[in-house]
N, C-alpha and C positions, 0 to 999 in steps of 0.2 A: 092822313087822307090822301090815297093815292089818285082819285080822281080819275079811274080808268073806266067808270062807268057812264054812258051818256046821260043818265039822268041824274044831273047835279041836284043835292040839297042845300047850295050855298046862299039860296033866296029865302029857305026856310029855316035857317040857324044863323046866328050870329056869332061867329068863332071869337069875336073880341071879347065875349063874355066868360071865355075860359082862360084861367090864368096861366097855364102850360102854354097855351098857344102863342098868348101876349109875349111869354118869356121867351119862348124858341124864334118868333117872329121879330124881336128886340137885338137889332144890329149891334148896339153898344155891348149886349151880353156875349154875343158872337165874339166881338174883339177881346172881352176880358177873359172867355173860355181858351182864346189861342194865346194869349198874353201868359195865362197860367199853364197852358202846355210846354211854352217854349222856356218858359221860367222853370218850371221842375225838370225839364231835359237839361237845362243849363246846370240846375242844382245838381243833378245826379253825375253830370260831367264834371264837374267840381269835386264833388265828393270823391271822385274816383282819384283825385290828387290829394286827398286829404293823408297826412300820415299818420301811418298806422305802426303800432309797436308790436312785432313778432314777439312769440312768446311760447313755451313750453308748459303744459298744462300738467297738472299730476295731482293726486290724492294720496293725503298720508295722515299721520298723527301726530300728537306732539309727545316729544321724549325729551333727553335731557344732553347735553355736551359730554360730560363725561360718564365712563362705566359707572364710577363708584357713586355717581348723584341718582342712579336708576334704583327703583324698586329692588331691596334685595330679600332674600329667602334666608334664615337663620337655620344653619344645620347644627345637629351634635356631633362632634369630632369622634367621641366614643359611642358606642352602645349602652344603653340604661334604661332603667325605669324610671318614667316620666311620675315625680313626687308631689311637685309643688309649682303652681303658678303664680307669678308675682306682678303680671300686668295683665290688661285685658284690650280688647279691639278699640281704637281711638285714643288709646294713653299716648302721652308725650314722654319720650324716655331721653336721657342723656346718654353720651357714649361711655361705657363702663358699666350701666346700671344694670342689676340681676333681672332676667326674664324668666329663668324658670330653672328650677332646681331638681337632678337627676340623680338615682342610686344605681349602684352596681348592680349587674346581673350575672357576670361570668365568675365562676368559682374561683379563677386565679386569684382573685383580687379580695375575696372575703374575707381574709385574716385581717383583724383590727391593728395588729402589731407589725403588719407586714414591712411598713418603712423602718422601723427600729431593728428589726430582724435583720433586714438586708444591710443596713447599717453597720452591724455587728460582723457580718460576713464580709464585707468593705475593710472594716478595721483589721479582721485578722488576716486578709490577704496582705493588708500594707504591711503588718508586722511580719509576715513571711518573707516579704522582699529585704526587709532590715537584716534577717537572718541569713539570706543569701548574700547580701553585703559582706556581711561579717564573715560567711566561710569563703567568700572570694579573698577577701584581704586575708585570712590564713593560708589559704592556698597559694597565693602570690608570695607572703613570706616565707613558706616551707620552698617554694621553688627558688628563691633567693639563695636559701641556706644550702640546698642541694647543688645549685650551680658552683657556689664557693667551695664547698665540699669536693665537688668534682674537680676543680683546678687544683685542689692541695692534694688529692689523691694522685692526680696525673703527673703532678710535680716529682711527686715522691717517687713515683714509678720511673720516672725518666732519671731522676738522682741515681737510682740502682743500676739503670742502664749505663749510665755514665761510669758509674764506679766499679761495674763489672768490665767494661771495655778498658778501663785502665789496668783492670788486674789481669786481663788477657795481655795487654801490651806488655807488663811485668814478666807474667809466665812465659810469654814468648821470646823474652829477653833472657831469662833462666834457662829456658830450654836450648837456646843457642849454646848458654855457657857449658851447660851440661854435654850437648853433643861434642865440643870441642875438648873439654876434658876428658870425654870418651875416647876421643880421636887421639889425645895425646897419650892416654893409658895404655891405648891399643898400640900405640906404635913403640913405646916402652916396653911392653911384653914381648912384643916381637924381635925387639934388639936384645932383650934380655935371653929369649929362646934361641937365638943365634949363640950367642954368647955361652949359653949353657952347652948348646951341643958342640962347640969348639973347648969346652971344658973352662972357661973361662969366668963363669958365673957358677954359683952354688944353687942347686935343686931348692934351697929355702929362698934366696933371692928372686928365682923365678915363679915359685909358689907366691910370694910374697906381691909381685908384679901382676900376677893372674888375678890375686883377691881384690887387689886394689881395681884391677879393670872393671871386674865383676861388680864391685860396689857403684861406681861410678855408672855403669850401665844400669843397675837398679835405680839410681837416684834419677838419671835419664828418663827412664820408663814412669816413674813416679811422677817427674814435672809432666811429662807428656799428658798422662792422664790428669793431671791436675789442669793443665791448659784445657784439654777437652771438656772437663767439667764447667769451666767457666765460659766456655763457648756454648754450651747447652743452658746454662743458668743465663746467659745473655738472651737465648731464643725464648726462655721461658718468661723472663721480664717483657719480651716485647709482646710478647701473647698477653700477659697480664694487662699491658697497658690499651691492648687493642680490647679485651675483654672488660677492662676497667671504664673504657669509655662508652661501650655498648651498654653496660650495666646503668652507669648515671643517665645515659641518653634515654633508656627504658624509662628510668624515674622521671625526668624532665618531662617525656611525651606525656606519661600517666598522670602528672601534677598539671601539664596543660589540658589535658582530656578533662580533668576534675574540674578545671577553672572554667573550661568551655562547657561542660555540664551544669554546673553552677549558673554560669550565665543564661544558659537556655533555659534553666528553670526558674530564675528570676524574671527574664522577659516573659515567660510562660505565665507568671505569677503577676505580673504587672499587665499582661494583657487581662487575664481573668478580673484582675481588680479593676480596670476599666469599663468591661463589661457590668460588673457589679456596679460601678459607680453610674453607667449608664441607664441600667435596669432602676437603680434607686431615683436617679433623676426622673426616669420616664414614670416612675410610681406618684412620685411627689407632683409632677404635672399633671398625672392623670387625676389626682384629687382635687386639683385647681380646676380641671374642666366638669366637673359634677355642678359647678353654677356656670349657666350660659348667660353670657352677658352681650348686652347691644354695643356694636361695632360702630356705631354713629349716632347722632343726635337725629330723631326723626320720630315717626308717628306710626304705631302699632296698625296695619291695614288689616289684617286677616291673620286668624290663627287656624293652622291646617289640622293640628292635632287637637282634639277636644279632650276635657276630663283629666283625671289622673289616674294612675295605674298602668297606663299604656306602655308596652314596651317600643324603646326607640332605636333603631339600628342608626349607625354611623354613616352621616351624609344625607339623610333623611329630611326634607323640608319641615319644620316646625311651625314656623311662623314668617310672616313677612313685614318688613319695617320701609317706610318710605322715608328718605333723609328729608330733613327740614330745610337745609340749605342745599339748593340747586340752579343751575343755569339751565333756561328752557331753551330747546330747539324743535326742529319741525323734520321729521323723517319721510321724506317722498321717494318713489320709485320712478326712475325714467326708461324709456326704451332706448336698445343700444342704438339705433341709428339717432337719436337726439344727443349720446353722450358727448360726442367732438365737440357741440356747441357749448358747452358749459365750461366755465373757468371759477377758479376760486373768486370770491368775494363779488360774483355776479350779482345784481340787484333781484329782487323777487318781490311780489306781492302775496298777502296770505288771507283768506278767511276762514275763521274759526267757527264750529259749530257752536250754536248758541248765541253769537253775535251777529246780528242783523247787519247785512250789506248789500250794496248795489256794486256789482262788478261788472266792468266794461274791460276785458282784458287788453284790448288792442288801445285803449286811451288810459291808462292806469292813474294819470292825474285827475280824469273824470270819476274816478271811482270812489265811493263813500263807505266807511265802515271795514275798510282793509288795513293790514297792518303791513310793514316793511319788514324785510330781510336781507340776508345775504348768504352766499353759498360758503359753508364753514368746511366741510368735507365730501369728497367722492370717492367710493369705493371703486379699489383696482380690479375687484373680481366680481364676476356677475352673481347675483342672488339665485335661489332655488326656483322664483317665478320668471325667470328669464330677464329680468330687468337689473338696473343699476340703481343702489342705494346712493343716495343725495341727502346731506345732512345741512339744513339751511338755521343758521342762527339769527339773533335779533341785530336791527341794524341800530346801533346806538345813536347815531346822527340824526333819526328821523322818530316817527311816532313810537312809543313804548308799547308793548304788548300788554294785554288785560293782565291786573295784578290776580284776578280770581282763577286765570288760566290754570288748568290741572293737566298734569301726564295722563294721555292718553286722549287726549279731546281730539276729534276729526277735523283734517283741514282741507281746504280747495287752494290749491298754490298753482300759481303760474309764473315762471323765470321770464325777465324781460330780456328780449335779445335786441336785434335791429329794427331801426325805424324805417318802413318803406311804405309806398303809397297805398291805397286800399286796391285799387285795379292790381296792382303786381299780386298782392296777398290773395285776391279773388282767382285771379289766375293760376298762382302756384297751388291752392287749394283744389281748383278744379283738375289739374293735371297730377295732383297727388305728388308734388315735389318737395321736398326737406325744407326748412327755413334757410336763409342764406349761411354762408359758410365764410363772409370775409368780414367778420367783425374783428378778427386778429390784426389785419392790416389796419383797420380804421381806429384801432385802440393803440397802434403802435407796441404789440405784444409780441414776443419772441414766439415762435412757433414751438421753441423748447418747453415754454412754460405750461404748455399741455400735459407735461408728463410730471410736474411738480408732485410730490408725495403728498398725500392728506392721510389722516386730518393732521392739522397743525395743534399746539398746546392752547392757544388763546386767539380771540378774536380780537382782543384789545390792542 
């Protein structure tokens, strides 16, 4: 009531009959309101200094720590026709169990005796290698014989040369002797001619001396011709030595060429044999690939190819198998500006889809229904979505993750950072500042640790 009118109704109404009027005029109530207001203000002021855990939030899904523990697609290495199924979806299989049987579709492998016939070709080529070895041995023996014969023949020709040189020396001596005898006979003839002219010698004696001189001269010419023949023979023996050397060198070269040709043929046969053996091994391995087996223990989750009779190309997915033994992890993506704040083994809290929880990100100790984890790996390369992938593994020291958790389950994650007052966190969010970057100094962590390579092999 403002009481601005000159006409008052206070005499007509008893305001104390109204509860609200009595409550507003109650001085104790006014004091309580002031007390409550001041208490609320002090409570708000106190709350501003309550510690608040900074965190980086992210959404992700459940995966496995190791690549071989994740769902695997089974393919066929070779093309074929799907002939028979040995499993169905939901079956548990052990490593090595037969999943599918396929038959051949390429005409190069239709021959039922392909392996035996290829083996025959390998055996034939192997025997040809032995034949080449025998041929090489025979050629080497022939080469050795040629070299011995060459030495003997050359030695024989050299002996003839020596003999001819000796004969030349002897003939040269004989020729000198005949020259001396001719000179003596000539002198005797000249003296006899002078005495005959003086009448002291008869014509008979003169003719006898002349005949003797002519005979010695004829012998001298014969010896000279004999010496020339020996010299010509020496030249012929030297030519024969050179010719013999060349002939045997040709024979040795030809035999070496035959040996090299045999070696080349042997190596070619060995190369062909290796190719045939490789081809035979490929045929044998290809027959083993007709039965597609399980690479690990696990469950058949999805069959991509249906029925029988379908043609399967190499590398085509046929079915998917989920390994039965795996270590769970959570895969999340963080913004690039948050990446420098993360470290390996940083703690985090996780909420899984299907598990009720009450999450207070700033007070993780007050949250219920959440599970603990720690950073296991941080990608060094940005993903296609413009964020960095972070892998979180279970924290063995705290609450275990649910046993019924499956790969692919959605998660809501927040990685725990520094504890700061609430007023600072409000101020930081209002200004759009990133979380504090001073944890490394508080944790006594070397700055180089930020560059630690990830992932590591084990979290234990």
